LUMROTI-687853 format. One line per field, with one value per atom (N, C-alpha, C): residue number from 1; residue in one letter; atom name; x, y, z. Coordinates in nm, 2 decimals, decimal comma, m for minus. Each point is the difference from the previous one (the first is absolute). Example, Ala and Ser with C-alpha at 12.3 -4.5 7.8 and 13.67 -1.06 7.14 Angstrom:
2
resi [1_1_1_2_2_2]
resn [a_a_a_s_s_s]
name [N_CA_C_N_CA_C]
px [1,32_m0,09_0,09_m0,04_0,09_m0,08]
py [m0,57_0,12_0,12_0,11_0,11_0,11]
pz [0,78_0,00_0,00_m0,07_0,00_0,08]
end
This chain:
71
resi [1_1_1_2_2_2_3_3_3_4_4_4_5_5_5_6_6_6_7_7_7_8_8_8_9_9_9_10_10_10_11_11_11_12_12_12_13_13_13_14_14_14_15_15_15_16_16_16_17_17_17_18_18_18_19_19_19_20_20_20_21_21_21_22_22_22_23_23_23_24_24_24_25_25_25_26_26_26_27_27_27_28_28_28_29_29_29_30_30_30_31_31_31_32_32_32_33_33_33_34_34_34_35_35_35_36_36_36_37_37_37_38_38_38_39_39_39_40_40_40_41_41_41_42_42_42_43_43_43_44_44_44_45_45_45_46_46_46_47_47_47_48_48_48_49_49_49_50_50_50_51_51_51_52_52_52_53_53_53_54_54_54_55_55_55_56_56_56_57_57_57_58_58_58_59_59_59_60_60_60_61_61_61_62_62_62_63_63_63_64_64_64_65_65_65_66_66_66_67_67_67_68_68_68_69_69_69_70_70_70_71_71_71]
resn [m_m_m_g_g_g_s_s_s_r_r_r_a_a_a_p_p_p_g_g_g_e_e_e_v_v_v_c_c_c_d_d_d_i_i_i_y_y_y_e_e_e_k_k_k_t_t_t_t_t_t_s_s_s_i_i_i_c_c_c_r_r_r_i_i_i_f_f_f_h_h_h_l_l_l_t_t_t_d_d_d_t_t_t_s_s_s_g_g_g_r_r_r_e_e_e_l_l_l_l_l_l_l_l_l_l_l_l_k_k_k_g_g_g_n_n_n_g_g_g_c_c_c_v_v_v_v_v_v_q_q_q_v_v_v_r_r_r_c_c_c_t_t_t_g_g_g_m_m_m_s_s_s_l_l_l_l_l_l_a_a_a_m_m_m_e_e_e_p_p_p_v_v_v_r_r_r_m_m_m_r_r_r_f_f_f_l_l_l_i_i_i_d_d_d_g_g_g_g_g_g_e_e_e_s_s_s_l_l_l_e_e_e]
name [N_CA_C_N_CA_C_N_CA_C_N_CA_C_N_CA_C_N_CA_C_N_CA_C_N_CA_C_N_CA_C_N_CA_C_N_CA_C_N_CA_C_N_CA_C_N_CA_C_N_CA_C_N_CA_C_N_CA_C_N_CA_C_N_CA_C_N_CA_C_N_CA_C_N_CA_C_N_CA_C_N_CA_C_N_CA_C_N_CA_C_N_CA_C_N_CA_C_N_CA_C_N_CA_C_N_CA_C_N_CA_C_N_CA_C_N_CA_C_N_CA_C_N_CA_C_N_CA_C_N_CA_C_N_CA_C_N_CA_C_N_CA_C_N_CA_C_N_CA_C_N_CA_C_N_CA_C_N_CA_C_N_CA_C_N_CA_C_N_CA_C_N_CA_C_N_CA_C_N_CA_C_N_CA_C_N_CA_C_N_CA_C_N_CA_C_N_CA_C_N_CA_C_N_CA_C_N_CA_C_N_CA_C_N_CA_C_N_CA_C_N_CA_C_N_CA_C_N_CA_C_N_CA_C_N_CA_C_N_CA_C_N_CA_C_N_CA_C]
px [0,08_m0,08_0,09_m0,04_0,07_m0,09_0,05_m0,08_m0,07_m0,12_m0,08_m0,04_0,00_m0,04_m0,15_m0,05_m0,15_m0,06_m0,10_m0,06_0,05_0,12_0,06_m0,07_m0,02_m0,08_0,10_m0,03_0,08_m0,08_0,05_m0,07_m0,01_0,10_m0,02_m0,11_m0,01_m0,11_m0,13_m0,01_m0,13_m0,05_0,08_m0,04_m0,03_0,08_m0,02_m0,13_m0,02_m0,12_m0,13_0,01_m0,12_m0,04_0,10_m0,03_0,02_0,06_0,04_m0,05_m0,03_m0,02_0,14_0,04_0,13_0,00_0,08_0,01_0,14_0,02_0,13_0,03_0,12_0,04_0,13_0,03_0,13_0,04_0,11_0,05_0,06_0,04_0,06_0,13_0,07_0,12_m0,02_m0,13_m0,03_0,00_0,03_m0,01_m0,14_m0,02_m0,13_m0,02_m0,12_m0,04_m0,14_m0,02_m0,13_m0,05_m0,12_m0,06_m0,10_0,02_m0,08_m0,09_m0,13_m0,10_m0,09_0,00_m0,08_0,01_m0,10_0,00_0,04_m0,05_0,03_0,13_0,08_0,14_0,03_0,11_0,05_0,15_0,05_0,14_0,05_0,11_0,05_0,12_0,01_0,10_0,07_0,13_0,07_0,04_m0,03_0,03_0,12_0,08_0,12_0,00_0,09_0,00_m0,09_m0,07_m0,09_m0,12_m0,04_m0,12_m0,13_m0,08_m0,13_m0,09_0,04_m0,08_0,05_0,10_0,04_m0,11_0,00_m0,10_0,03_0,12_0,03_m0,04_m0,04_m0,04_0,12_m0,01_0,11_m0,02_0,11_m0,01_0,05_m0,07_0,04_0,08_0,11_0,08_0,01_0,04_0,01_0,13_0,05_0,13_m0,03_0,03_m0,01_0,14_0,02_0,14_0,00_0,11_0,01_m0,05_m0,02_m0,05_0,09_0,13_0,09_m0,04_m0,07_m0,03_m0,14_m0,07_m0,13_0,03_m0,08_0,01_m0,13]
py [m0,12_0,12_0,12_0,10_0,13_0,11_0,12_0,11_0,04_0,06_0,04_0,15_0,08_0,14_0,00_0,10_0,02_0,01_m0,07_0,01_m0,10_m0,05_m0,10_m0,13_m0,06_m0,13_m0,11_m0,11_m0,12_m0,10_m0,03_m0,10_m0,13_m0,06_m0,13_0,00_0,10_0,01_0,01_0,09_0,02_m0,13_m0,07_m0,12_m0,11_m0,02_m0,10_0,01_0,12_0,03_m0,02_0,01_m0,01_m0,15_m0,09_m0,14_m0,10_0,05_m0,09_0,06_m0,10_0,04_0,00_0,10_0,01_m0,01_m0,09_m0,02_0,04_0,09_0,05_m0,08_m0,06_m0,08_0,05_0,00_0,03_m0,11_m0,06_m0,12_0,05_m0,10_0,04_0,07_0,00_0,07_0,14_0,03_0,13_0,01_m0,12_0,00_0,01_0,08_0,02_m0,09_m0,06_m0,09_0,04_m0,02_0,02_m0,14_m0,03_m0,11_0,06_m0,04_0,05_m0,11_0,01_m0,11_0,05_m0,08_0,04_m0,10_m0,01_m0,08_m0,15_m0,05_m0,14_m0,03_0,10_m0,03_0,10_m0,04_0,09_0,01_0,13_0,02_0,07_m0,04_0,06_0,09_0,12_0,09_0,06_m0,01_0,06_0,14_0,10_0,14_0,05_0,07_0,06_0,15_0,08_0,14_0,07_0,10_0,07_m0,08_0,02_m0,07_0,04_m0,10_0,03_0,07_m0,01_0,07_0,15_0,04_0,14_0,09_0,13_0,09_0,06_m0,01_0,05_m0,10_0,06_m0,09_m0,08_m0,13_m0,08_m0,04_m0,03_m0,05_m0,15_m0,09_m0,14_m0,03_m0,08_m0,05_m0,15_m0,08_m0,14_m0,06_m0,10_m0,07_m0,15_m0,07_m0,15_m0,05_m0,06_m0,04_m0,16_m0,05_m0,15_m0,05_0,08_m0,05_m0,10_0,00_m0,09_m0,15_m0,03_m0,13_m0,05_0,10_m0,04_m0,07_m0,09_m0,07_0,02]
pz [0,00_0,00_0,00_m0,08_0,00_0,01_0,02_0,02_m0,13_0,01_m0,12_0,03_m0,11_0,01_0,02_0,07_0,01_m0,14_m0,03_m0,13_m0,10_0,02_m0,09_0,01_m0,11_m0,01_0,01_0,08_0,00_m0,08_m0,12_m0,09_0,06_0,07_0,06_0,10_0,09_0,10_m0,07_m0,10_m0,07_m0,06_m0,07_m0,07_0,10_0,10_0,10_0,08_0,04_0,08_m0,08_m0,13_m0,08_m0,03_0,02_m0,03_0,12_0,11_0,11_0,13_0,09_0,14_0,07_0,07_0,06_0,15_0,06_0,14_0,04_0,10_0,05_0,13_0,00_0,12_0,04_0,13_0,06_0,09_m0,02_0,08_0,13_0,08_0,13_m0,01_m0,11_m0,02_m0,06_m0,03_m0,05_m0,16_m0,06_m0,15_m0,05_m0,10_m0,06_m0,12_m0,01_m0,10_m0,06_m0,12_m0,06_m0,06_0,03_m0,07_m0,10_m0,13_m0,11_m0,04_0,01_m0,03_m0,12_m0,10_m0,11_m0,12_m0,08_m0,12_0,03_0,12_0,03_0,06_0,03_0,06_0,11_0,07_0,11_m0,02_0,01_m0,01_0,13_0,05_0,12_m0,04_0,04_m0,04_0,13_0,00_0,12_m0,04_0,09_m0,03_0,07_m0,07_0,06_m0,03_0,07_m0,02_0,10_m0,05_0,09_0,05_0,12_0,05_m0,06_m0,02_m0,06_0,10_0,13_0,11_0,02_m0,08_0,01_m0,05_0,05_m0,04_m0,14_m0,05_m0,13_m0,11_m0,12_m0,11_m0,05_m0,04_m0,04_m0,14_m0,07_m0,14_0,01_m0,07_0,00_m0,12_0,03_m0,11_0,03_m0,10_0,03_m0,06_0,06_m0,04_0,02_m0,10_0,01_0,03_0,12_0,03_m0,01_m0,03_m0,01_m0,13_m0,10_m0,13_m0,07_0,03_m0,07_0,03_0,11_0,03_m0,06_m0,07_m0,06_m0,13_m0,03_m0,13_m0,08]
end
């Protein structure tokens, strides 16, 4: 998560909220996770950077790590 200027649109957020139910979770270590439920599937996303609970608007970015092991 990164900072977002007031009025700036976050395309990932806009698209995700239009098609998924989003559940925000925080584990005992303080890591933030999102569960995205929609279209018959569930995806778990680990969030890093700014907290989703911060008062400032955030911009979402994504990185797929470990792709070299996918076939």
